[in-house]
PyMOL Python script that loads the backbone (N, CA, C, O; Angstrom):
from pymol import cmd

cmd.read_pdbstr("""\
ATOM      1  N   MET A   1       0.841  -1.175   0.000  1.00  0.00           N
ATOM      2  CA  MET A   1       0.000   0.000   0.000  1.00  0.00           C
ATOM      3  C   MET A   1       0.887   1.240   0.000  1.00  0.00           C
ATOM      4  O   MET A   1       1.753   1.384   0.863  1.00  0.00           O
ATOM      5  N   SER A   2       0.678   2.128  -0.954  1.00  0.00           N
ATOM      6  CA  SER A   2       1.447   3.356  -1.077  1.00  0.00           C
ATOM      7  C   SER A   2       1.004   4.376  -0.035  1.00  0.00           C
ATOM      8  O   SER A   2      -0.187   4.505   0.250  1.00  0.00           O
ATOM      9  N   LYS A   3       1.952   5.087   0.522  1.00  0.00           N
ATOM     10  CA  LYS A   3       1.696   6.118   1.536  1.00  0.00           C
ATOM     11  C   LYS A   3       2.193   7.459   1.036  1.00  0.00           C
ATOM     12  O   LYS A   3       3.040   7.522   0.144  1.00  0.00           O
ATOM     13  N   ASN A   4       1.669   8.531   1.609  1.00  0.00           N
ATOM     14  CA  ASN A   4       2.207   9.867   1.424  1.00  0.00           C
ATOM     15  C   ASN A   4       3.109  10.138   2.620  1.00  0.00           C
ATOM     16  O   ASN A   4       2.672  10.046   3.767  1.00  0.00           O
ATOM     17  N   ILE A   5       4.364  10.470   2.351  1.00  0.00           N
ATOM     18  CA  ILE A   5       5.356  10.591   3.416  1.00  0.00           C
ATOM     19  C   ILE A   5       6.058  11.938   3.322  1.00  0.00           C
ATOM     20  O   ILE A   5       6.424  12.384   2.235  1.00  0.00           O
ATOM     21  N   VAL A   6       6.243  12.583   4.477  1.00  0.00           N
ATOM     22  CA  VAL A   6       6.990  13.835   4.551  1.00  0.00           C
ATOM     23  C   VAL A   6       8.289  13.550   5.290  1.00  0.00           C
ATOM     24  O   VAL A   6       8.285  13.012   6.397  1.00  0.00           O
ATOM     25  N   ILE A   7       9.400  13.917   4.663  1.00  0.00           N
ATOM     26  CA  ILE A   7      10.728  13.767   5.260  1.00  0.00           C
ATOM     27  C   ILE A   7      11.290  15.168   5.484  1.00  0.00           C
ATOM     28  O   ILE A   7      11.258  15.995   4.573  1.00  0.00           O
ATOM     29  N   THR A   8      11.792  15.442   6.656  1.00  0.00           N
ATOM     30  CA  THR A   8      12.445  16.727   6.888  1.00  0.00           C
ATOM     31  C   THR A   8      13.962  16.547   6.779  1.00  0.00           C
ATOM     32  O   THR A   8      14.488  15.443   6.922  1.00  0.00           O
ATOM     33  N   GLY A   9      14.633  17.642   6.526  1.00  0.00           N
ATOM     34  CA  GLY A   9      16.089  17.573   6.384  1.00  0.00           C
ATOM     35  C   GLY A   9      16.511  16.750   5.185  1.00  0.00           C
ATOM     36  O   GLY A   9      17.508  16.030   5.238  1.00  0.00           O
ATOM     37  N   ALA A  10      15.754  16.852   4.100  1.00  0.00           N
ATOM     38  CA  ALA A  10      15.970  15.974   2.959  1.00  0.00           C
ATOM     39  C   ALA A  10      16.873  16.558   1.878  1.00  0.00           C
ATOM     40  O   ALA A  10      16.935  16.026   0.770  1.00  0.00           O
ATOM     41  N   SER A  11      17.568  17.638   2.188  1.00  0.00           N
ATOM     42  CA  SER A  11      18.449  18.219   1.172  1.00  0.00           C
ATOM     43  C   SER A  11      19.749  17.442   1.024  1.00  0.00           C
ATOM     44  O   SER A  11      20.420  17.547  -0.003  1.00  0.00           O
ATOM     45  N   SER A  12      20.111  16.663   2.040  1.00  0.00           N
ATOM     46  CA  SER A  12      21.361  15.895   1.975  1.00  0.00           C
ATOM     47  C   SER A  12      21.349  14.780   3.023  1.00  0.00           C
ATOM     48  O   SER A  12      20.410  14.649   3.807  1.00  0.00           O
ATOM     49  N   GLY A  13      22.403  13.995   3.011  1.00  0.00           N
ATOM     50  CA  GLY A  13      22.608  12.977   4.045  1.00  0.00           C
ATOM     51  C   GLY A  13      21.503  11.947   4.148  1.00  0.00           C
ATOM     52  O   GLY A  13      20.915  11.532   3.150  1.00  0.00           O
ATOM     53  N   PHE A  14      21.232  11.539   5.395  1.00  0.00           N
ATOM     54  CA  PHE A  14      20.244  10.496   5.645  1.00  0.00           C
ATOM     55  C   PHE A  14      18.848  10.900   5.191  1.00  0.00           C
ATOM     56  O   PHE A  14      18.078  10.054   4.736  1.00  0.00           O
ATOM     57  N   GLY A  15      18.513  12.176   5.307  1.00  0.00           N
ATOM     58  CA  GLY A  15      17.202  12.639   4.859  1.00  0.00           C
ATOM     59  C   GLY A  15      17.009  12.422   3.369  1.00  0.00           C
ATOM     60  O   GLY A  15      15.971  11.921   2.938  1.00  0.00           O
ATOM     61  N   ALA A  16      18.007  12.797   2.584  1.00  0.00           N
ATOM     62  CA  ALA A  16      17.936  12.614   1.129  1.00  0.00           C
ATOM     63  C   ALA A  16      17.904  11.137   0.769  1.00  0.00           C
ATOM     64  O   ALA A  16      17.127  10.723  -0.091  1.00  0.00           O
ATOM     65  N   MET A  17      18.744  10.339   1.423  1.00  0.00           N
ATOM     66  CA  MET A  17      18.770   8.897   1.138  1.00  0.00           C
ATOM     67  C   MET A  17      17.442   8.246   1.496  1.00  0.00           C
ATOM     68  O   MET A  17      16.947   7.397   0.755  1.00  0.00           O
ATOM     69  N   THR A  18      16.869   8.634   2.616  1.00  0.00           N
ATOM     70  CA  THR A  18      15.596   8.064   3.048  1.00  0.00           C
ATOM     71  C   THR A  18      14.476   8.450   2.090  1.00  0.00           C
ATOM     72  O   THR A  18      13.640   7.615   1.745  1.00  0.00           O
ATOM     73  N   ALA A  19      14.454   9.701   1.663  1.00  0.00           N
ATOM     74  CA  ALA A  19      13.429  10.160   0.724  1.00  0.00           C
ATOM     75  C   ALA A  19      13.492   9.350  -0.567  1.00  0.00           C
ATOM     76  O   ALA A  19      12.461   8.915  -1.081  1.00  0.00           O
ATOM     77  N   ARG A  20      14.684   9.151  -1.084  1.00  0.00           N
ATOM     78  CA  ARG A  20      14.833   8.386  -2.328  1.00  0.00           C
ATOM     79  C   ARG A  20      14.435   6.921  -2.135  1.00  0.00           C
ATOM     80  O   ARG A  20      13.756   6.346  -2.985  1.00  0.00           O
ATOM     81  N   ALA A  21      14.849   6.330  -1.041  1.00  0.00           N
ATOM     82  CA  ALA A  21      14.521   4.919  -0.784  1.00  0.00           C
ATOM     83  C   ALA A  21      13.014   4.719  -0.651  1.00  0.00           C
ATOM     84  O   ALA A  21      12.472   3.747  -1.177  1.00  0.00           O
ATOM     85  N   LEU A  22      12.341   5.614   0.036  1.00  0.00           N
ATOM     86  CA  LEU A  22      10.894   5.483   0.192  1.00  0.00           C
ATOM     87  C   LEU A  22      10.177   5.703  -1.135  1.00  0.00           C
ATOM     88  O   LEU A  22       9.189   5.028  -1.423  1.00  0.00           O
ATOM     89  N   ALA A  23      10.664   6.641  -1.946  1.00  0.00           N
ATOM     90  CA  ALA A  23      10.083   6.852  -3.272  1.00  0.00           C
ATOM     91  C   ALA A  23      10.304   5.615  -4.142  1.00  0.00           C
ATOM     92  O   ALA A  23       9.404   5.191  -4.867  1.00  0.00           O
ATOM     93  N   ASP A  24      11.509   5.039  -4.067  1.00  0.00           N
ATOM     94  CA  ASP A  24      11.800   3.814  -4.823  1.00  0.00           C
ATOM     95  C   ASP A  24      10.877   2.670  -4.413  1.00  0.00           C
ATOM     96  O   ASP A  24      10.568   1.797  -5.223  1.00  0.00           O
ATOM     97  N   ALA A  25      10.439   2.676  -3.157  1.00  0.00           N
ATOM     98  CA  ALA A  25       9.555   1.626  -2.656  1.00  0.00           C
ATOM     99  C   ALA A  25       8.096   1.855  -3.062  1.00  0.00           C
ATOM    100  O   ALA A  25       7.221   1.062  -2.713  1.00  0.00           O
ATOM    101  N   GLY A  26       7.837   2.940  -3.799  1.00  0.00           N
ATOM    102  CA  GLY A  26       6.493   3.162  -4.315  1.00  0.00           C
ATOM    103  C   GLY A  26       5.661   4.189  -3.581  1.00  0.00           C
ATOM    104  O   GLY A  26       4.484   4.367  -3.894  1.00  0.00           O
ATOM    105  N   HIS A  27       6.244   4.865  -2.614  1.00  0.00           N
ATOM    106  CA  HIS A  27       5.512   5.884  -1.862  1.00  0.00           C
ATOM    107  C   HIS A  27       5.638   7.244  -2.536  1.00  0.00           C
ATOM    108  O   HIS A  27       6.565   7.478  -3.312  1.00  0.00           O
ATOM    109  N   THR A  28       4.702   8.134  -2.236  1.00  0.00           N
ATOM    110  CA  THR A  28       4.801   9.526  -2.648  1.00  0.00           C
ATOM    111  C   THR A  28       5.514  10.249  -1.519  1.00  0.00           C
ATOM    112  O   THR A  28       5.042  10.254  -0.382  1.00  0.00           O
ATOM    113  N   VAL A  29       6.652  10.860  -1.832  1.00  0.00           N
ATOM    114  CA  VAL A  29       7.499  11.454  -0.805  1.00  0.00           C
ATOM    115  C   VAL A  29       7.640  12.952  -1.041  1.00  0.00           C
ATOM    116  O   VAL A  29       7.914  13.401  -2.154  1.00  0.00           O
ATOM    117  N   TYR A  30       7.447  13.709   0.025  1.00  0.00           N
ATOM    118  CA  TYR A  30       7.651  15.148   0.026  1.00  0.00           C
ATOM    119  C   TYR A  30       8.911  15.414   0.835  1.00  0.00           C
ATOM    120  O   TYR A  30       8.954  15.181   2.042  1.00  0.00           O
ATOM    121  N   ALA A  31       9.923  15.902   0.156  1.00  0.00           N
ATOM    122  CA  ALA A  31      11.241  16.101   0.754  1.00  0.00           C
ATOM    123  C   ALA A  31      11.354  17.532   1.266  1.00  0.00           C
ATOM    124  O   ALA A  31      11.590  18.460   0.493  1.00  0.00           O
ATOM    125  N   GLY A  32      11.186  17.702   2.563  1.00  0.00           N
ATOM    126  CA  GLY A  32      11.248  19.025   3.161  1.00  0.00           C
ATOM    127  C   GLY A  32      12.677  19.500   3.312  1.00  0.00           C
ATOM    128  O   GLY A  32      13.555  18.755   3.749  1.00  0.00           O
ATOM    129  N   MET A  33      12.897  20.760   2.942  1.00  0.00           N
ATOM    130  CA  MET A  33      14.227  21.352   3.097  1.00  0.00           C
ATOM    131  C   MET A  33      14.103  22.863   3.195  1.00  0.00           C
ATOM    132  O   MET A  33      13.169  23.469   2.670  1.00  0.00           O
ATOM    133  N   ARG A  34      15.072  23.452   3.883  1.00  0.00           N
ATOM    134  CA  ARG A  34      15.118  24.906   3.997  1.00  0.00           C
ATOM    135  C   ARG A  34      15.697  25.503   2.716  1.00  0.00           C
ATOM    136  O   ARG A  34      16.560  24.905   2.073  1.00  0.00           O
ATOM    137  N   HIS A  35      15.220  26.660   2.365  1.00  0.00           N
ATOM    138  CA  HIS A  35      15.765  27.469   1.264  1.00  0.00           C
ATOM    139  C   HIS A  35      15.897  26.704  -0.056  1.00  0.00           C
ATOM    140  O   HIS A  35      16.983  26.667  -0.635  1.00  0.00           O
ATOM    141  N   PRO A  36      14.803  26.089  -0.545  1.00  0.00           N
ATOM    142  CA  PRO A  36      14.908  25.318  -1.783  1.00  0.00           C
ATOM    143  C   PRO A  36      15.191  26.169  -3.025  1.00  0.00           C
ATOM    144  O   PRO A  36      15.628  25.646  -4.050  1.00  0.00           O
ATOM    145  N   GLU A  37      14.946  27.462  -2.933  1.00  0.00           N
ATOM    146  CA  GLU A  37      15.218  28.336  -4.080  1.00  0.00           C
ATOM    147  C   GLU A  37      16.522  29.108  -3.906  1.00  0.00           C
ATOM    148  O   GLU A  37      16.886  29.918  -4.759  1.00  0.00           O
ATOM    149  N   GLY A  38      17.215  28.861  -2.817  1.00  0.00           N
ATOM    150  CA  GLY A  38      18.479  29.547  -2.560  1.00  0.00           C
ATOM    151  C   GLY A  38      19.603  28.550  -2.424  1.00  0.00           C
ATOM    152  O   GLY A  38      19.970  27.889  -3.396  1.00  0.00           O
ATOM    153  N   PRO A  39      20.163  28.431  -1.213  1.00  0.00           N
ATOM    154  CA  PRO A  39      21.307  27.536  -1.009  1.00  0.00           C
ATOM    155  C   PRO A  39      21.049  26.067  -1.348  1.00  0.00           C
ATOM    156  O   PRO A  39      21.983  25.333  -1.670  1.00  0.00           O
ATOM    157  N   ASN A  40      19.794  25.638  -1.278  1.00  0.00           N
ATOM    158  CA  ASN A  40      19.489  24.227  -1.582  1.00  0.00           C
ATOM    159  C   ASN A  40      18.925  24.018  -2.978  1.00  0.00           C
ATOM    160  O   ASN A  40      18.344  22.970  -3.257  1.00  0.00           O
ATOM    161  N   ALA A  41      19.088  24.996  -3.854  1.00  0.00           N
ATOM    162  CA  ALA A  41      18.583  24.864  -5.225  1.00  0.00           C
ATOM    163  C   ALA A  41      19.216  23.665  -5.937  1.00  0.00           C
ATOM    164  O   ALA A  41      18.540  22.972  -6.698  1.00  0.00           O
ATOM    165  N   ALA A  42      20.487  23.419  -5.699  1.00  0.00           N
ATOM    166  CA  ALA A  42      21.149  22.266  -6.324  1.00  0.00           C
ATOM    167  C   ALA A  42      20.560  20.958  -5.804  1.00  0.00           C
ATOM    168  O   ALA A  42      20.416  19.996  -6.559  1.00  0.00           O
ATOM    169  N   ALA A  43      20.221  20.920  -4.515  1.00  0.00           N
ATOM    170  CA  ALA A  43      19.609  19.715  -3.945  1.00  0.00           C
ATOM    171  C   ALA A  43      18.239  19.466  -4.570  1.00  0.00           C
ATOM    172  O   ALA A  43      17.868  18.317  -4.809  1.00  0.00           O
ATOM    173  N   VAL A  44      17.490  20.526  -4.836  1.00  0.00           N
ATOM    174  CA  VAL A  44      16.185  20.387  -5.486  1.00  0.00           C
ATOM    175  C   VAL A  44      16.368  19.863  -6.911  1.00  0.00           C
ATOM    176  O   VAL A  44      15.632  18.980  -7.352  1.00  0.00           O
ATOM    177  N   ALA A  45      17.337  20.404  -7.617  1.00  0.00           N
ATOM    178  CA  ALA A  45      17.603  19.941  -8.987  1.00  0.00           C
ATOM    179  C   ALA A  45      17.992  18.464  -8.993  1.00  0.00           C
ATOM    180  O   ALA A  45      17.543  17.709  -9.856  1.00  0.00           O
ATOM    181  N   ASP A  46      18.818  18.051  -8.041  1.00  0.00           N
ATOM    182  CA  ASP A  46      19.211  16.637  -7.937  1.00  0.00           C
ATOM    183  C   ASP A  46      17.992  15.757  -7.642  1.00  0.00           C
ATOM    184  O   ASP A  46      17.831  14.684  -8.224  1.00  0.00           O
ATOM    185  N   LEU A  47      17.144  16.228  -6.735  1.00  0.00           N
ATOM    186  CA  LEU A  47      15.944  15.486  -6.367  1.00  0.00           C
ATOM    187  C   LEU A  47      15.017  15.348  -7.570  1.00  0.00           C
ATOM    188  O   LEU A  47      14.498  14.263  -7.835  1.00  0.00           O
ATOM    189  N   ASP A  48      14.808  16.440  -8.296  1.00  0.00           N
ATOM    190  CA  ASP A  48      13.950  16.404  -9.479  1.00  0.00           C
ATOM    191  C   ASP A  48      14.514  15.465 -10.542  1.00  0.00           C
ATOM    192  O   ASP A  48      13.772  14.710 -11.171  1.00  0.00           O
ATOM    193  N   ALA A  49      15.826  15.517 -10.738  1.00  0.00           N
ATOM    194  CA  ALA A  49      16.468  14.637 -11.726  1.00  0.00           C
ATOM    195  C   ALA A  49      16.300  13.175 -11.322  1.00  0.00           C
ATOM    196  O   ALA A  49      16.018  12.322 -12.163  1.00  0.00           O
ATOM    197  N   TYR A  50      16.473  12.889 -10.031  1.00  0.00           N
ATOM    198  CA  TYR A  50      16.302  11.523  -9.536  1.00  0.00           C
ATOM    199  C   TYR A  50      14.872  11.044  -9.786  1.00  0.00           C
ATOM    200  O   TYR A  50      14.652   9.927 -10.256  1.00  0.00           O
ATOM    201  N   ALA A  51      13.901  11.911  -9.463  1.00  0.00           N
ATOM    202  CA  ALA A  51      12.495  11.541  -9.637  1.00  0.00           C
ATOM    203  C   ALA A  51      12.183  11.234 -11.102  1.00  0.00           C
ATOM    204  O   ALA A  51      11.478  10.272 -11.408  1.00  0.00           O
ATOM    205  N   THR A  52      12.710  12.051 -11.991  1.00  0.00           N
ATOM    206  CA  THR A  52      12.481  11.838 -13.427  1.00  0.00           C
ATOM    207  C   THR A  52      13.168  10.562 -13.905  1.00  0.00           C
ATOM    208  O   THR A  52      12.565   9.740 -14.594  1.00  0.00           O
ATOM    209  N   GLU A  53      14.422  10.410 -13.535  1.00  0.00           N
ATOM    210  CA  GLU A  53      15.206   9.255 -13.991  1.00  0.00           C
ATOM    211  C   GLU A  53      14.618   7.931 -13.514  1.00  0.00           C
ATOM    212  O   GLU A  53      14.657   6.933 -14.233  1.00  0.00           O
ATOM    213  N   HIS A  54      14.072   7.927 -12.295  1.00  0.00           N
ATOM    214  CA  HIS A  54      13.566   6.689 -11.702  1.00  0.00           C
ATOM    215  C   HIS A  54      12.040   6.565 -11.751  1.00  0.00           C
ATOM    216  O   HIS A  54      11.470   5.591 -11.259  1.00  0.00           O
ATOM    217  N   SER A  55      11.394   7.565 -12.349  1.00  0.00           N
ATOM    218  CA  SER A  55       9.929   7.582 -12.459  1.00  0.00           C
ATOM    219  C   SER A  55       9.248   7.356 -11.111  1.00  0.00           C
ATOM    220  O   SER A  55       8.396   6.480 -10.966  1.00  0.00           O
ATOM    221  N   VAL A  56       9.644   8.171 -10.126  1.00  0.00           N
ATOM    222  CA  VAL A  56       9.069   8.067  -8.784  1.00  0.00           C
ATOM    223  C   VAL A  56       8.404   9.387  -8.395  1.00  0.00           C
ATOM    224  O   VAL A  56       8.677  10.436  -8.979  1.00  0.00           O
ATOM    225  N   ASN A  57       7.530   9.309  -7.402  1.00  0.00           N
ATOM    226  CA  ASN A  57       6.832  10.488  -6.882  1.00  0.00           C
ATOM    227  C   ASN A  57       7.631  11.076  -5.730  1.00  0.00           C
ATOM    228  O   ASN A  57       7.440  10.709  -4.571  1.00  0.00           O
ATOM    229  N   LEU A  58       8.516  11.983  -6.065  1.00  0.00           N
ATOM    230  CA  LEU A  58       9.427  12.597  -5.102  1.00  0.00           C
ATOM    231  C   LEU A  58       9.419  14.095  -5.364  1.00  0.00           C
ATOM    232  O   LEU A  58       9.769  14.542  -6.456  1.00  0.00           O
ATOM    233  N   HIS A  59       9.017  14.869  -4.357  1.00  0.00           N
ATOM    234  CA  HIS A  59       8.790  16.300  -4.546  1.00  0.00           C
ATOM    235  C   HIS A  59       9.469  17.106  -3.435  1.00  0.00           C
ATOM    236  O   HIS A  59       9.361  16.767  -2.257  1.00  0.00           O
ATOM    237  N   ALA A  60      10.159  18.161  -3.817  1.00  0.00           N
ATOM    238  CA  ALA A  60      10.750  19.064  -2.832  1.00  0.00           C
ATOM    239  C   ALA A  60       9.674  19.994  -2.304  1.00  0.00           C
ATOM    240  O   ALA A  60       8.785  20.424  -3.040  1.00  0.00           O
ATOM    241  N   VAL A  61       9.767  20.295  -1.024  1.00  0.00           N
ATOM    242  CA  VAL A  61       8.843  21.245  -0.408  1.00  0.00           C
ATOM    243  C   VAL A  61       9.635  22.109   0.571  1.00  0.00           C
ATOM    244  O   VAL A  61      10.466  21.610   1.329  1.00  0.00           O
ATOM    245  N   ALA A  62       9.363  23.410   0.541  1.00  0.00           N
ATOM    246  CA  ALA A  62      10.041  24.341   1.448  1.00  0.00           C
ATOM    247  C   ALA A  62       9.540  24.108   2.867  1.00  0.00           C
ATOM    248  O   ALA A  62       8.345  24.223   3.141  1.00  0.00           O
ATOM    249  N   MET A  63      10.463  23.780   3.764  1.00  0.00           N
ATOM    250  CA  MET A  63      10.073  23.530   5.152  1.00  0.00           C
ATOM    251  C   MET A  63      11.265  23.724   6.080  1.00  0.00           C
ATOM    252  O   MET A  63      12.312  23.094   5.927  1.00  0.00           O
ATOM    253  N   ASP A  64      11.072  24.613   7.044  1.00  0.00           N
ATOM    254  CA  ASP A  64      12.048  24.820   8.104  1.00  0.00           C
ATOM    255  C   ASP A  64      11.352  24.438   9.405  1.00  0.00           C
ATOM    256  O   ASP A  64      10.444  25.141   9.850  1.00  0.00           O
ATOM    257  N   VAL A  65      11.761  23.350  10.010  1.00  0.00           N
ATOM    258  CA  VAL A  65      11.043  22.838  11.181  1.00  0.00           C
ATOM    259  C   VAL A  65      11.145  23.747  12.399  1.00  0.00           C
ATOM    260  O   VAL A  65      10.462  23.511  13.395  1.00  0.00           O
ATOM    261  N   THR A  66      11.979  24.778  12.342  1.00  0.00           N
ATOM    262  CA  THR A  66      12.048  25.737  13.447  1.00  0.00           C
ATOM    263  C   THR A  66      11.023  26.858  13.280  1.00  0.00           C
ATOM    264  O   THR A  66      10.931  27.738  14.135  1.00  0.00           O
ATOM    265  N   ASP A  67      10.255  26.838  12.194  1.00  0.00           N
ATOM    266  CA  ASP A  67       9.259  27.863  11.897  1.00  0.00           C
ATOM    267  C   ASP A  67       7.901  27.182  11.711  1.00  0.00           C
ATOM    268  O   ASP A  67       7.608  26.649  10.641  1.00  0.00           O
ATOM    269  N   GLN A  68       7.073  27.203  12.766  1.00  0.00           N
ATOM    270  CA  GLN A  68       5.792  26.489  12.731  1.00  0.00           C
ATOM    271  C   GLN A  68       4.894  26.956  11.601  1.00  0.00           C
ATOM    272  O   GLN A  68       4.206  26.142  10.985  1.00  0.00           O
ATOM    273  N   ASP A  69       4.887  28.259  11.314  1.00  0.00           N
ATOM    274  CA  ASP A  69       4.051  28.758  10.214  1.00  0.00           C
ATOM    275  C   ASP A  69       4.488  28.151   8.888  1.00  0.00           C
ATOM    276  O   ASP A  69       3.650  27.819   8.049  1.00  0.00           O
ATOM    277  N   MET A  70       5.793  28.003   8.693  1.00  0.00           N
ATOM    278  CA  MET A  70       6.308  27.416   7.461  1.00  0.00           C
ATOM    279  C   MET A  70       5.937  25.926   7.374  1.00  0.00           C
ATOM    280  O   MET A  70       5.599  25.432   6.299  1.00  0.00           O
ATOM    281  N   VAL A  71       6.001  25.226   8.490  1.00  0.00           N
ATOM    282  CA  VAL A  71       5.611  23.813   8.520  1.00  0.00           C
ATOM    283  C   VAL A  71       4.125  23.680   8.190  1.00  0.00           C
ATOM    284  O   VAL A  71       3.730  22.831   7.391  1.00  0.00           O
ATOM    285  N   ASP A  72       3.312  24.527   8.814  1.00  0.00           N
ATOM    286  CA  ASP A  72       1.869  24.489   8.548  1.00  0.00           C
ATOM    287  C   ASP A  72       1.575  24.755   7.075  1.00  0.00           C
ATOM    288  O   ASP A  72       0.730  24.088   6.479  1.00  0.00           O
ATOM    289  N   ALA A  73       2.273  25.732   6.487  1.00  0.00           N
ATOM    290  CA  ALA A  73       2.067  26.063   5.066  1.00  0.00           C
ATOM    291  C   ALA A  73       2.504  24.905   4.168  1.00  0.00           C
ATOM    292  O   ALA A  73       1.841  24.613   3.172  1.00  0.00           O
ATOM    293  N   ALA A  74       3.605  24.249   4.506  1.00  0.00           N
ATOM    294  CA  ALA A  74       4.083  23.125   3.713  1.00  0.00           C
ATOM    295  C   ALA A  74       3.102  21.971   3.749  1.00  0.00           C
ATOM    296  O   ALA A  74       2.815  21.359   2.720  1.00  0.00           O
ATOM    297  N   ILE A  75       2.589  21.673   4.930  1.00  0.00           N
ATOM    298  CA  ILE A  75       1.630  20.572   5.066  1.00  0.00           C
ATOM    299  C   ILE A  75       0.330  20.917   4.333  1.00  0.00           C
ATOM    300  O   ILE A  75      -0.262  20.050   3.690  1.00  0.00           O
ATOM    301  N   ALA A  76      -0.116  22.159   4.420  1.00  0.00           N
ATOM    302  CA  ALA A  76      -1.312  22.571   3.692  1.00  0.00           C
ATOM    303  C   ALA A  76      -1.110  22.434   2.190  1.00  0.00           C
ATOM    304  O   ALA A  76      -2.021  22.011   1.479  1.00  0.00           O
ATOM    305  N   GLN A  77       0.080  22.789   1.700  1.00  0.00           N
ATOM    306  CA  GLN A  77       0.408  22.642   0.281  1.00  0.00           C
ATOM    307  C   GLN A  77       0.367  21.168  -0.131  1.00  0.00           C
ATOM    308  O   GLN A  77      -0.138  20.835  -1.203  1.00  0.00           O
ATOM    309  N   ILE A  78       0.886  20.310   0.703  1.00  0.00           N
ATOM    310  CA  ILE A  78       0.899  18.878   0.410  1.00  0.00           C
ATOM    311  C   ILE A  78      -0.517  18.327   0.364  1.00  0.00           C
ATOM    312  O   ILE A  78      -0.852  17.551  -0.530  1.00  0.00           O
ATOM    313  N   ILE A  79      -1.346  18.718   1.315  1.00  0.00           N
ATOM    314  CA  ILE A  79      -2.733  18.221   1.377  1.00  0.00           C
ATOM    315  C   ILE A  79      -3.525  18.680   0.166  1.00  0.00           C
ATOM    316  O   ILE A  79      -4.343  17.933  -0.371  1.00  0.00           O
ATOM    317  N   ASP A  80      -3.277  19.926  -0.265  1.00  0.00           N
ATOM    318  CA  ASP A  80      -3.987  20.445  -1.453  1.00  0.00           C
ATOM    319  C   ASP A  80      -3.579  19.662  -2.666  1.00  0.00           C
ATOM    320  O   ASP A  80      -4.057  19.935  -3.767  1.00  0.00           O
TER     321      ASP A  80
END
""", "prot")
cmd.dss("prot")
cmd.show_as("cartoon", "prot")
cmd.util.cbc("prot")
cmd.orient("prot")
């Protein structure tokens, strides 16, 4: 059964690896990261390329877990 999954800290390291592994397993994954249009733009491009190359549902979403309003907005975007 496919799940919708949100991963935080997914711009690199274990977060990025986990997001890719869960997407490879057939889940829809939302990869939360800070500053996706700034310092993490390369991480977003890598994530998008991976999703295209592997035909998986893997999406970057702007999320800073230290900012509750940003988390709420990210989750609302995902639900929509």
